[in-house]
PABA-259378 format. One line per 8 residues: number of its first residue (from 1); for each residue x, y, z of N, C-alpha, C. Coordinates in pm, 1 decimal. Layout:
BEGIN
NUM) X/Y/Z/X/Y/Z/X/Y/Z; ...
END
This chain:
BEGIN
1) 4413.4/1691.6/-4088.0/4524.6/1780.8/-4055.0/4657.3/1717.7/-4095.4; 4676.7/1586.7/-4057.3/4800.6/1518.4/-4090.1/4818.3/1506.3/-4240.1; 4711.6/1474.6/-4314.3/4719.8/1461.6/-4460.6/4758.3/1594.2/-4523.3; 4703.2/1704.8/-4471.9/4736.3/1836.5/-4525.5/4881.9/1870.1/-4499.2; 4928.2/1827.8/-4381.0/5066.5/1858.3/-4346.6/5163.8/1780.7/-4433.8; 5126.1/1659.1/-4468.6/5214.8/1573.5/-4546.3/5210.8/1604.7/-4695.2; 5105.8/1663.5/-4742.9/5088.7/1684.1/-4887.6/5199.9/1766.9/-4950.2; 5238.5/1884.6/-4893.8/5347.6/1960.9/-4952.8/5478.4/1884.3/-4954.0
9) 5502.7/1806.8/-4846.0/5625.3/1728.3/-4838.5/5629.2/1623.7/-4948.5; 5515.9/1554.9/-4969.9/5509.5/1452.4/-5074.4/5530.5/1513.8/-5211.6; 5473.3/1633.1/-5231.9/5490.0/1702.0/-5360.0/5636.2/1739.7/-5382.1; 5700.3/1789.0/-5273.2/5841.0/1827.3/-5281.6/5928.9/1706.9/-5312.9; 5901.4/1593.2/-5249.2/5978.7/1471.8/-5274.4/5960.8/1424.6/-5418.2; 5838.7/1437.3/-5470.0/5812.2/1397.5/-5607.5/5888.5/1485.9/-5705.7; 5888.5/1618.3/-5679.4/5962.5/1711.0/-5765.6/6111.2/1681.1/-5762.6; 6163.6/1651.1/-5642.6/6306.1/1622.8/-5628.4/6343.0/1495.9/-5703.0
17) 6257.5/1392.8/-5693.1/6283.7/1268.2/-5764.7/6280.3/1290.6/-5915.5; 6185.6/1374.6/-5961.7/6178.4/1404.3/-6104.7/6301.0/1478.4/-6153.3; 6351.5/1573.6/-6073.2/6471.6/1647.8/-6110.0/6592.8/1555.7/-6112.0; 6601.5/1466.6/-6014.8/6712.9/1371.4/-6011.3/6711.0/1281.0/-6133.9; 6592.8/1236.2/-6173.0/6580.0/1149.7/-6290.9/6622.8/1222.9/-6418.3; 6583.2/1350.9/-6431.7/6623.0/1428.4/-6549.1/6773.8/1450.6/-6551.2; 6832.7/1479.9/-6435.0/6977.3/1499.6/-6428.1/7050.5/1371.7/-6466.7; 6997.3/1259.1/-6425.7/7059.5/1130.6/-6460.4/7048.2/1103.5/-6610.1
25) 6934.0/1138.8/-6670.5/6918.3/1121.4/-6814.3/7017.2/1208.0/-6892.4; 7047.3/1327.4/-6838.9/7143.0/1414.4/-6907.0/7283.5/1355.0/-6908.1; 7312.0/1263.4/-6816.5/7442.1/1196.1/-6816.2/7449.2/1085.3/-6919.8; 7336.0/1055.3/-6983.8/7326.6/949.6/-7085.5/7313.7/1014.0/-7223.6; 7415.1/1004.4/-7309.2/7410.2/1070.0/-7440.6/7299.0/1020.7/-7532.3; 7243.0/901.2/-7504.9/7137.6/848.1/-7592.4/7006.0/831.7/-7516.4; 6986.0/911.7/-7412.2/6858.4/909.2/-7340.7/6747.6/963.4/-7430.1; 6626.3/913.1/-7408.4/6510.8/959.4/-7485.2/6459.5/1088.8/-7423.1
33) 6533.8/1196.7/-7447.8/6504.4/1325.4/-7386.1/6547.5/1437.1/-7480.6; 6454.7/1526.0/-7513.4/6489.5/1642.0/-7595.8/6563.7/1743.1/-7507.6; 6683.9/1779.2/-7549.5/6761.0/1878.5/-7474.9/6827.2/1974.3/-7572.6; 6846.3/2097.1/-7525.8/6908.4/2201.0/-7608.5/7020.4/2264.5/-7526.5; 7141.5/2211.0/-7535.1/7253.6/2268.1/-7460.8/7320.0/2384.1/-7534.8; 7361.6/2482.9/-7457.5/7448.3/2590.9/-7504.1/7575.4/2582.6/-7418.9; 7684.0/2546.3/-7483.1/7809.2/2522.5/-7411.0/7910.1/2632.3/-7445.7; 7963.7/2698.8/-7343.5/8056.9/2809.7/-7362.5/8196.1/2768.7/-7314.2
41) 8297.9/2792.6/-7398.3/8434.5/2752.4/-7367.4/8530.5/2868.9/-7387.0; 8632.3/2872.3/-7303.1/8740.8/2968.5/-7321.5/8873.4/2894.8/-7310.0; 8960.7/2912.9/-7410.4/9094.4/2854.0/-7409.4/9196.5/2960.9/-7443.7; 9318.2/2938.7/-7394.4/9423.7/3037.7/-7411.3/9554.9/2968.9/-7448.5; 9660.7/3049.1/-7462.4/9793.3/2996.8/-7497.5/9788.2/2914.8/-7626.2; 9721.1/2969.2/-7726.7/9701.8/2898.9/-7854.3/9807.3/2945.0/-7954.2; 9853.7/2849.3/-8035.7/9946.2/2882.3/-8143.7/10091.4/2862.0/-8105.2; 10179.3/2865.6/-8204.1/10321.4/2838.3/-8179.1/10387.3/2937.7/-8084.6
49) 10334.0/3061.1/-8078.3/10390.2/3161.1/-7987.1/10308.0/3175.9/-7859.5; 10200.5/3096.0/-7845.6/10113.0/3094.7/-7727.8/10045.9/3230.0/-7702.5; 10024.5/3305.8/-7807.6/9962.2/3437.4/-7792.7/9811.4/3434.7/-7817.3; 9759.1/3324.8/-7868.1/9619.9/3322.0/-7908.5/9523.4/3286.5/-7797.4; 9397.1/3323.8/-7819.2/9289.0/3284.5/-7729.7/9162.9/3262.3/-7812.3; 9070.1/3184.7/-7753.7/8950.6/3147.8/-7829.8/8830.0/3138.3/-7738.1; 8720.2/3202.9/-7780.9/8589.8/3187.5/-7718.0/8503.7/3103.1/-7811.5; 8444.1/2997.8/-7757.2/8367.7/2904.8/-7839.9/8234.1/2874.4/-7774.8
57) 8125.3/2889.3/-7850.7/7992.4/2849.2/-7805.3/7944.0/2736.2/-7894.6; 7919.0/2619.4/-7834.1/7864.1/2506.1/-7906.7/7713.6/2497.2/-7882.7; 7638.0/2502.8/-7990.5/7493.1/2479.8/-7985.9/7472.5/2332.7/-8017.4; 7415.3/2255.6/-7921.1/7418.6/2109.3/-7931.7/7281.6/2044.5/-7907.2; 7182.0/2069.7/-7990.7/7050.9/2007.5/-7968.0/7054.5/1855.6/-7983.4; 6976.4/1789.1/-7899.6/6963.0/1643.3/-7902.6/6814.8/1610.5/-7915.8; 6779.7/1536.4/-8022.1/6639.4/1505.4/-8048.4/6623.3/1353.9/-8066.3; 6547.7/1287.3/-7977.9/6521.3/1144.7/-7995.0/6398.3/1121.6/-8083.4
65) 6406.4/1021.9/-8168.5/6295.0/984.5/-8255.8/6265.4/836.5/-8232.6; 6141.9/805.1/-8196.1/6103.9/666.3/-8170.9/6091.4/589.5/-8302.5; 6154.4/471.5/-8307.2/6144.5/384.2/-8423.9/6084.7/251.9/-8377.4; 5954.3/238.8/-8388.3/5888.0/117.8/-8343.2/5889.1/105.8/-8191.6; 5869.8/-16.6/-8142.4/5858.4/-39.7/-7999.1/5993.0/-53.7/-7930.2; 6097.4/-87.6/-8005.6/6222.2/-127.6/-7942.0/6340.0/-33.5/-7963.0; 6330.4/61.1/-8058.2/6447.3/140.7/-8093.7/6418.5/290.0/-8093.9; 6522.9/365.2/-8063.5/6522.3/510.4/-8079.6/6632.0/551.0/-8176.8
73) 6608.2/658.7/-8248.2/6712.4/725.6/-8324.8/6742.1/856.5/-8252.3; 6865.6/871.2/-8204.9/6906.1/991.4/-8132.4/6984.7/1079.7/-8227.8; 6931.7/1197.0/-8256.1/6994.3/1290.9/-8349.1/7067.5/1396.7/-8267.0; 7200.2/1400.1/-8279.0/7284.1/1492.5/-8201.7/7359.4/1584.2/-8297.9; 7348.8/1714.2/-8276.7/7412.9/1814.6/-8361.9/7507.5/1899.6/-8277.6; 7624.0/1931.1/-8333.5/7715.3/2026.8/-8270.0/7747.0/2135.3/-8372.2; 7696.8/2255.3/-8345.2/7722.3/2371.1/-8431.2/7803.6/2472.7/-8351.2; 7931.9/2492.1/-8385.2/8014.9/2584.4/-8309.3/8010.7/2726.7/-8363.8
81) 8012.8/2822.1/-8271.7/8027.4/2963.7/-8305.1/8149.2/3012.6/-8227.3; 8250.2/3066.3/-8297.4/8377.5/3097.4/-8233.7/8418.8/3242.0/-8257.4; 8496.1/3292.6/-8162.1/8565.5/3419.6/-8177.4/8707.4/3397.2/-8127.4; 8805.9/3417.1/-8212.8/8943.0/3385.8/-8177.2/9037.6/3493.7/-8228.6; 9154.6/3499.7/-8167.2/9253.6/3599.3/-8210.0/9393.8/3543.5/-8192.3; 9480.9/3578.2/-8285.8/9624.5/3547.1/-8279.0/9654.6/3398.7/-8264.9; 9567.3/3312.7/-8322.3/9597.6/3169.3/-8315.5/9706.7/3132.0/-8415.4; 9726.5/3216.2/-8516.7/9836.1/3203.7/-8611.9/9903.3/3340.7/-8620.3
89) 10035.4/3347.6/-8610.1/10102.7/3478.4/-8615.1/10064.4/3558.1/-8739.6; 10017.2/3680.3/-8716.7/9981.7/3767.5/-8827.0/9842.9/3748.2/-8883.0; 9765.3/3650.4/-8828.8/9632.4/3621.3/-8884.4/9523.8/3710.8/-8827.8; 9550.5/3782.4/-8720.1/9448.7/3868.9/-8661.4/9340.3/3789.7/-8591.2; 9216.9/3837.3/-8602.8/9105.0/3773.2/-8533.7/8999.1/3726.6/-8633.1; 8921.9/3626.1/-8590.2/8812.4/3572.0/-8671.0/8693.2/3545.6/-8580.0; 8574.4/3570.0/-8633.8/8450.1/3541.4/-8562.5/8349.7/3484.2/-8661.3; 8283.7/3375.4/-8623.4/8183.2/3316.9/-8711.5/8154.8/3172.7/-8678.3
97) 8090.4/3104.1/-8771.4/8056.1/2963.0/-8754.4/8176.2/2874.2/-8781.2; 8181.1/2760.3/-8711.4/8276.3/2655.1/-8741.0/8208.4/2543.2/-8817.9; 8277.4/2430.8/-8833.3/8220.1/2315.5/-8902.3/8118.9/2244.7/-8811.9; 8011.0/2194.5/-8871.9/7905.0/2124.6/-8799.0/7930.4/1974.3/-8797.3; 7914.6/1913.0/-8679.7/7920.4/1767.2/-8666.8/7779.5/1715.4/-8640.1; 7736.0/1621.1/-8724.4/7600.7/1564.5/-8712.3/7611.9/1414.3/-8688.3; 7554.4/1367.8/-8576.7/7561.3/1225.8/-8541.3/7421.7/1166.5/-8529.8; 7411.2/1038.6/-8565.9/7285.1/963.9/-8556.3/7314.6/832.4/-8484.0
105) 7249.8/812.8/-8368.1/7268.9/690.6/-8290.5/7141.2/607.1/-8294.0; 7150.5/485.2/-8343.5/7041.0/389.3/-8332.3/7062.0/315.1/-8201.2; 6966.6/330.0/-8108.0/6985.1/279.1/-7973.3/6862.2/202.1/-7925.2; 6878.8/82.7/-7868.9/6765.0/10.1/-7812.0/6702.3/89.8/-7697.8; 6570.5/83.3/-7686.2/6502.1/155.8/-7580.0/6529.7/96.1/-7442.5; 6557.3/-34.4/-7438.1/6583.5/-101.4/-7310.8/6731.5/-138.1/-7301.7; 6790.8/-127.0/-7181.7/6929.8/-172.7/-7165.5/6941.4/-322.7/-7187.3; 7065.0/-369.7/-7202.8/7088.1/-513.5/-7214.9/7059.9/-581.6/-7081.3
113) 7063.0/-714.4/-7080.0/7039.4/-788.2/-6956.3/7143.2/-755.0/-6849.9; 7260.8/-711.0/-6894.1/7364.8/-671.3/-6800.3/7358.3/-525.3/-6759.9; 7258.2/-451.8/-6810.6/7240.7/-312.8/-6773.5/7313.8/-212.7/-6860.8; 7371.7/-257.7/-6971.3/7445.8/-167.1/-7058.5/7352.8/-96.7/-7157.2; 7381.1/28.8/-7182.4/7308.1/111.2/-7279.6/7403.8/142.8/-7393.2; 7356.8/129.7/-7515.9/7447.9/153.4/-7627.2/7374.7/213.0/-7746.5; 7454.4/267.6/-7837.5/7400.3/321.4/-7961.4/7510.8/325.3/-8065.4; 7472.9/313.6/-8191.2/7570.4/313.4/-8299.1/7507.0/373.4/-8423.1
121) 7587.8/435.3/-8507.4/7534.2/495.0/-8629.0/7640.6/573.4/-8703.5; 7599.7/657.7/-8797.7/7694.5/739.4/-8874.5/7713.7/877.9/-8813.7; 7828.9/936.0/-8843.9/7857.4/1075.3/-8808.1/7906.5/1146.8/-8933.4; 7870.6/1273.2/-8946.2/7908.8/1351.2/-9064.0/7966.2/1485.2/-9021.3; 8066.1/1529.5/-9096.0/8124.8/1662.3/-9077.2/8086.1/1748.1/-9195.9; 8029.9/1865.6/-9168.4/7985.4/1955.0/-9275.4/8063.2/2085.2/-9269.2; 8120.1/2130.5/-9381.4/8204.7/2249.8/-9382.5/8123.8/2379.5/-9379.6; 8067.6/2408.8/-9264.0/7982.1/2527.3/-9248.6/8059.5/2649.9/-9199.0
129) 8192.3/2636.7/-9183.1/8271.9/2746.8/-9129.4/8265.6/2869.0/-9220.9; 8259.4/2985.2/-9158.8/8250.4/3110.3/-9234.3/8386.6/3175.3/-9256.3; 8493.2/3112.6/-9204.2/8629.3/3162.6/-9223.5/8723.0/3043.4/-9235.0; 8826.2/3056.6/-9314.9/8919.8/2947.3/-9337.7/8980.9/2896.5/-9207.0; 9009.6/2987.5/-9113.4/9073.4/2948.3/-8988.5/8974.3/2896.3/-8884.4; 8846.7/2889.1/-8918.8/8745.5/2836.1/-8827.3/8699.8/2695.7/-8864.1; 8748.1/2641.6/-8976.0/8702.6/2509.6/-9018.5/8802.4/2440.5/-9108.5; 8766.7/2320.2/-9149.6/8856.2/2234.6/-9227.6/8839.0/2249.1/-9377.9
137) 8722.2/2301.1/-9420.8/8693.7/2307.9/-9563.2/8663.3/2173.4/-9626.4; 8636.0/2072.9/-9543.3/8614.9/1936.9/-9591.6/8480.9/1880.2/-9545.0; 8421.4/1796.5/-9632.1/8311.9/1710.0/-9592.0/8372.5/1584.0/-9530.7; 8309.6/1532.6/-9425.3/8361.8/1413.0/-9360.9/8251.7/1315.0/-9326.5; 8290.1/1188.0/-9313.0/8192.9/1082.9/-9283.4/8263.2/969.7/-9209.2; 8189.8/903.3/-9120.5/8245.5/790.1/-9048.6/8147.4/732.9/-8948.9; 8190.9/632.3/-8871.9/8102.5/570.0/-8773.1/8112.6/639.0/-8637.5; 8006.3/625.9/-8558.9/8007.7/673.1/-8420.7/7937.9/570.6/-8332.3
145) 7976.8/564.0/-8206.0/7917.7/467.0/-8113.3/7929.4/519.0/-7971.8; 7841.3/471.0/-7885.4/7846.2/503.9/-7743.6/7803.9/381.2/-7664.7; 7867.5/359.0/-7551.2/7829.0/252.3/-7459.5/7844.4/305.7/-7317.9; 7747.3/276.2/-7231.5/7751.9/327.6/-7094.9/7669.4/239.6/-7002.3; 7690.1/261.7/-6873.3/7613.0/191.3/-6771.9/7578.1/288.6/-6661.5; 7456.3/276.7/-6609.0/7411.8/360.5/-6498.3/7377.5/271.2/-6380.4; 7454.6/287.3/-6272.8/7437.5/206.9/-6152.4/7424.1/300.1/-6032.1; 7306.2/302.2/-5972.0/7284.2/390.8/-5859.9/7302.6/536.1/-5901.5
153) 7390.5/605.9/-5832.6/7416.7/746.4/-5863.1/7521.5/764.3/-5972.8; 7582.9/654.6/-6018.8/7696.2/662.5/-6109.9/7657.8/636.2/-6255.8; 7724.5/707.2/-6345.5/7716.0/681.1/-6489.8/7857.4/680.4/-6544.6; 7891.6/577.5/-6620.0/8025.3/572.0/-6679.1/8016.4/506.8/-6817.3; 8103.1/551.4/-6906.7/8099.9/496.6/-7041.4/8196.5/568.4/-7134.4; 8173.1/548.3/-7262.7/8260.5/604.2/-7365.7/8179.3/634.7/-7491.3; 8203.3/753.2/-7548.8/8148.9/790.4/-7679.3/8267.6/807.1/-7773.6; 8252.8/758.8/-7896.8/8364.4/766.0/-7991.3/8312.9/784.0/-8133.3
161) 8396.9/843.4/-8217.2/8369.8/844.9/-8360.6/8501.0/853.5/-8436.6; 8494.0/824.5/-8565.0/8608.5/845.5/-8653.4/8556.6/909.2/-8781.9; 8623.7/1015.8/-8822.3/8582.2/1090.3/-8940.6/8694.0/1088.1/-9045.2; 8658.5/1048.6/-9168.3/8746.8/1061.9/-9283.6/8690.1/1169.8/-9375.2; 8774.6/1249.2/-9434.7/8726.9/1346.7/-9532.6/8687.2/1274.4/-9660.5; 8574.3/1318.2/-9718.2/8521.9/1254.5/-9839.7/8498.1/1355.8/-9951.1; 8541.9/1477.2/-9931.7/8522.7/1580.7/-10033.2/8551.8/1716.4/-9974.2; 8530.9/1819.6/-10055.2/8555.1/1954.8/-10008.2/8663.9/2023.5/-10087.4
169) 8722.8/2125.6/-10028.4/8822.0/2205.3/-10098.2/8949.6/2124.0/-10122.3; 8991.2/2118.0/-10248.1/9105.7/2034.5/-10284.4/9237.5/2088.0/-10230.3; 9242.4/2215.3/-10197.0/9367.0/2273.7/-10145.9/9377.1/2269.4/-9993.6; 9283.5/2197.5/-9928.6/9287.7/2181.9/-9783.0/9330.5/2040.1/-9748.1; 9395.0/2025.7/-9632.9/9446.0/1896.5/-9589.2/9332.5/1797.7/-9563.9; 9356.1/1671.7/-9596.4/9258.0/1567.0/-9570.1/9243.8/1539.9/-9420.9; 9134.8/1471.9/-9385.1/9103.3/1443.8/-9244.6/9096.3/1293.7/-9221.9; 9161.6/1248.2/-9117.0/9141.5/1114.3/-9061.9/9159.3/1130.3/-8911.4
177) 9047.9/1142.9/-8839.5/9053.7/1183.8/-8699.2/8963.2/1095.4/-8613.3; 9018.2/1048.4/-8502.7/8942.9/969.7/-8404.9/8910.9/1055.4/-8283.4; 8785.5/1051.1/-8240.5/8740.6/1125.5/-8121.8/8701.3/1024.9/-8014.3; 8753.9/1042.3/-7892.5/8724.7/953.9/-7780.2/8679.0/1038.0/-7660.7; 8562.7/1003.2/-7606.1/8508.8/1077.7/-7491.3/8471.4/981.2/-7379.2; 8569.3/939.3/-7297.2/8534.4/863.5/-7176.6/8472.9/957.5/-7074.2; 8373.9/908.7/-6997.8/8307.7/995.4/-6900.8/8267.5/918.1/-6776.2; 8270.4/989.4/-6663.7/8228.8/936.6/-6534.5/8150.7/1045.3/-6463.3
185) 8025.9/1015.9/-6426.0/7939.2/1115.3/-6361.9/7879.2/1060.0/-6233.8; 7857.1/1149.8/-6140.0/7788.1/1115.8/-6016.5/7670.9/1211.2/-5999.4; 7549.5/1157.0/-5989.6/7427.1/1235.7/-5972.4/7378.9/1223.6/-5828.7; 7355.1/1337.5/-5763.3/7306.0/1334.7/-5626.0/7153.7/1331.9/-5624.9; 7097.8/1309.0/-5506.4/6952.8/1300.8/-5492.7/6885.6/1436.3/-5509.3; 6961.9/1547.1/-5497.8/6903.6/1679.5/-5519.0/6949.0/1742.2/-5650.6; 6978.4/1656.3/-5749.5/6998.6/1695.9/-5889.6/7128.6/1772.1/-5917.3; 7228.9/1753.6/-5832.2/7364.1/1796.9/-5865.9/7432.2/1686.4/-5946.3
193) 7516.2/1724.4/-6041.0/7592.6/1627.1/-6119.5/7738.9/1670.0/-6123.0; 7827.2/1574.9/-6092.8/7971.5/1598.7/-6097.2/8030.9/1505.5/-6202.5; 8101.4/1562.3/-6298.8/8147.3/1485.4/-6414.2/8296.5/1505.0/-6437.3; 8364.3/1393.5/-6461.5/8503.2/1393.5/-6506.5/8505.9/1326.6/-6642.0; 8558.2/1395.3/-6743.1/8561.0/1338.5/-6877.1/8672.2/1399.4/-6960.2; 8696.8/1338.0/-7073.3/8792.2/1392.2/-7169.2/8726.5/1393.0/-7306.5; 8771.0/1484.3/-7391.2/8723.3/1491.2/-7529.5/8846.5/1484.8/-7620.5; 8911.1/1368.8/-7616.2/9039.4/1351.6/-7683.7/9021.0/1324.3/-7831.5
201) 9115.4/1370.3/-7910.3/9114.3/1340.3/-8054.0/9254.9/1305.2/-8099.0; 9261.3/1216.7/-8198.9/9390.1/1175.9/-8255.7/9387.5/1201.0/-8405.0; 9480.6/1281.6/-8450.5/9494.6/1315.6/-8591.9/9589.7/1215.0/-8656.0; 9531.8/1122.1/-8734.8/9611.9/1016.6/-8796.4/9700.4/1070.7/-8907.8; 9663.8/1181.9/-8966.9/9745.4/1240.7/-9073.7/9877.3/1295.0/-9019.9; 9872.5/1352.3/-8898.3/9991.5/1414.4/-8840.5/10038.2/1343.9/-8713.8; 9973.9/1230.3/-8681.0/10006.9/1149.5/-8561.9/10019.3/1236.7/-8437.0; 9910.8/1308.7/-8407.3/9910.6/1400.1/-8293.5/9785.6/1382.1/-8207.9
209) 9804.3/1382.5/-8075.6/9694.3/1376.9/-7979.7/9658.4/1516.6/-7931.1; 9529.1/1539.0/-7907.1/9479.6/1652.0/-7828.8/9397.2/1593.3/-7714.6; 9436.9/1619.7/-7590.0/9372.4/1555.7/-7474.9/9337.4/1660.0/-7369.5; 9217.4/1717.2/-7376.3/9170.6/1802.5/-7266.7/9099.7/1718.3/-7160.6; 9124.9/1749.6/-7034.6/9058.0/1682.2/-6923.0/8962.7/1782.6/-6858.1; 8834.4/1749.0/-6855.1/8730.7/1840.7/-6807.4/8672.8/1793.0/-6673.6; 8661.9/1883.7/-6580.6/8595.6/1856.8/-6452.4/8480.5/1955.1/-6439.3; 8356.6/1900.6/-6431.8/8237.9/1984.2/-6438.1/8147.0/1961.6/-6317.0
217) 8080.2/2069.5/-6276.1/7972.7/2064.2/-6177.3/7846.7/2120.2/-6241.4; 7732.5/2053.4/-6220.4/7607.2/2098.4/-6281.4/7493.4/2087.1/-6180.3; 7395.5/2174.9/-6194.1/7276.5/2173.0/-6107.0/7152.4/2190.9/-6192.5; 7055.1/2102.4/-6174.4/6928.8/2112.1/-6246.4/6826.2/2182.0/-6159.2; 6764.0/2287.3/-6213.8/6661.1/2362.5/-6143.5/6539.8/2375.7/-6235.0; 6429.9/2420.8/-6179.4/6306.9/2436.7/-6257.0/6253.9/2578.7/-6240.9; 6227.3/2643.5/-6353.4/6164.5/2774.5/-6355.2/6021.0/2756.4/-6404.3; 5925.9/2761.8/-6312.1/5789.7/2726.5/-6348.6/5784.9/2577.8/-6382.6
225) 5754.6/2547.1/-6509.5/5755.7/2408.2/-6554.2/5875.4/2377.1/-6644.0; 5968.4/2472.9/-6658.1/6081.4/2455.8/-6748.9/6206.6/2411.4/-6672.0; 6248.4/2284.4/-6688.7/6373.2/2241.6/-6625.8/6494.6/2292.6/-6703.5; 6593.7/2338.9/-6628.5/6716.5/2393.3/-6686.6/6834.3/2343.2/-6604.0; 6940.2/2302.3/-6672.1/7062.5/2264.3/-6602.0/7170.9/2369.5/-6626.8; 7235.7/2413.9/-6519.6/7347.7/2507.0/-6529.7/7477.6/2430.2/-6502.8; 7581.2/2459.4/-6581.9/7706.9/2387.1/-6573.1/7823.6/2484.9/-6558.7; 7925.4/2442.6/-6485.4/8046.7/2522.2/-6471.8/8162.8/2428.5/-6443.0
233) 8277.5/2454.2/-6508.0/8390.8/2367.4/-6484.9/8519.3/2422.2/-6541.9; 8625.4/2343.5/-6523.6/8757.9/2379.9/-6573.7/8810.1/2268.7/-6663.9; 8906.9/2306.2/-6745.7/8967.4/2211.4/-6838.6/9119.1/2229.5/-6834.0; 9190.5/2116.5/-6842.3/9336.0/2121.9/-6852.2/9380.0/2041.2/-6973.5; 9462.9/2102.1/-7057.7/9511.2/2036.2/-7179.0/9635.6/1954.3/-7145.0; 9613.9/1824.7/-7127.2/9723.7/1734.6/-7094.0/9816.5/1714.8/-7213.9; 9757.5/1702.9/-7333.0/9831.4/1699.4/-7459.0/9762.3/1794.6/-7556.4; 9841.7/1860.1/-7639.7/9784.1/1950.1/-7739.6/9878.2/1960.0/-7858.3
241) 9820.4/1978.0/-7977.0/9902.8/2000.3/-8094.6/9969.2/2137.0/-8083.8; 10074.0/2159.5/-8160.4/10151.4/2282.6/-8150.4/10064.3/2406.3/-8169.7; 9967.1/2397.5/-8261.5/9882.1/2513.2/-8290.9/9757.0/2520.0/-8203.1; 9742.7/2424.6/-8108.2/9623.1/2420.1/-8025.7/9639.7/2490.7/-7892.9; 9537.6/2486.4/-7806.3/9544.9/2550.2/-7674.9/9638.3/2473.7/-7581.0; 9687.7/2544.3/-7478.8/9773.0/2483.7/-7377.8/9732.2/2536.7/-7240.5; 9757.7/2454.3/-7140.1/9728.1/2497.6/-7003.8/9581.3/2484.5/-6968.2; 9529.1/2583.5/-6895.6/9394.9/2576.4/-6839.7/9292.5/2648.8/-6926.1
249) 9169.7/2599.6/-6922.2/9057.1/2663.7/-6987.4/8935.1/2658.2/-6897.2; 8826.6/2720.4/-6941.8/8702.7/2728.3/-6863.1/8586.0/2683.7/-6949.9; 8491.3/2615.9/-6888.6/8367.6/2576.8/-6958.0/8247.2/2610.0/-6871.2; 8142.7/2663.0/-6934.8/8014.4/2686.4/-6868.3/7904.6/2646.0/-6965.2; 7787.6/2616.0/-6912.2/7680.7/2572.9/-7001.3/7543.2/2593.3/-6942.2; 7445.2/2601.1/-7031.9/7304.2/2605.5/-6996.2/7232.4/2504.8/-7084.8; 7154.1/2415.7/-7023.9/7083.3/2311.0/-7097.8/6933.8/2325.2/-7072.3; 6857.9/2349.3/-7179.0/6712.0/2351.9/-7170.2/6660.2/2211.2/-7195.2
257) 6567.5/2163.5/-7109.9/6514.4/2028.0/-7119.7/6365.6/2032.6/-7154.5; 6326.1/1935.2/-7238.1/6185.6/1926.7/-7279.2/6140.0/1782.1/-7262.5; 6108.9/1741.8/-7137.2/6064.3/1604.0/-7112.1/5933.1/1574.4/-7182.7; 5916.7/1451.2/-7225.1/5793.2/1412.5/-7292.0/5686.3/1379.9/-7189.1
END
């Protein structure tokens, strides 16, 4: 009788621990976990007259590939789909694909003796935009790296890359851009995640910062055997280029997980 009574509880505790572990892995950009995020963003007050607005969906699959006993190759893709209007006076609206960012992180399977997790590799920018105002028209290439630590319920670290243009349309401006993403996350025992991060970029050609500050809440749930994380948060543009968004924005997301 006692064993029967305890069995559902033990199963529930096991499921909760598994969900917590998956949520914690999602806080690690180079975790050995196949994930398919769909990230939805809304920004406003865009352009010199602040009349523009933009809806952006980022499709961001992450695929780990085992390389021998000690290393993983983490393949991260960001493919944006945007719908925007009045971001430039008189330009009207545009809808379509933006430029694709493709990153490859070579990462040790085990943390360092100090508990640090890291990865490094190349990043590429591909001019996949379907409209001139949705992309740069340039091919780009540069290094990318990530370093983080997970202690108890906390995850903190930094992801960065730098992209230089290496080809593309000759009548478009060249690119020299640094991307910095510091992040701090707290994972609860019931698979809630609270994240504070920024996705800052610095345009070396025009010496301009763009600094959005994002505050996100996420919950991992399971539908049958399919784990899914739902995300919701707000963004504030602390610094923005003249033609970029200003003030507050919104972010929501859905992440499909495929544990091995």
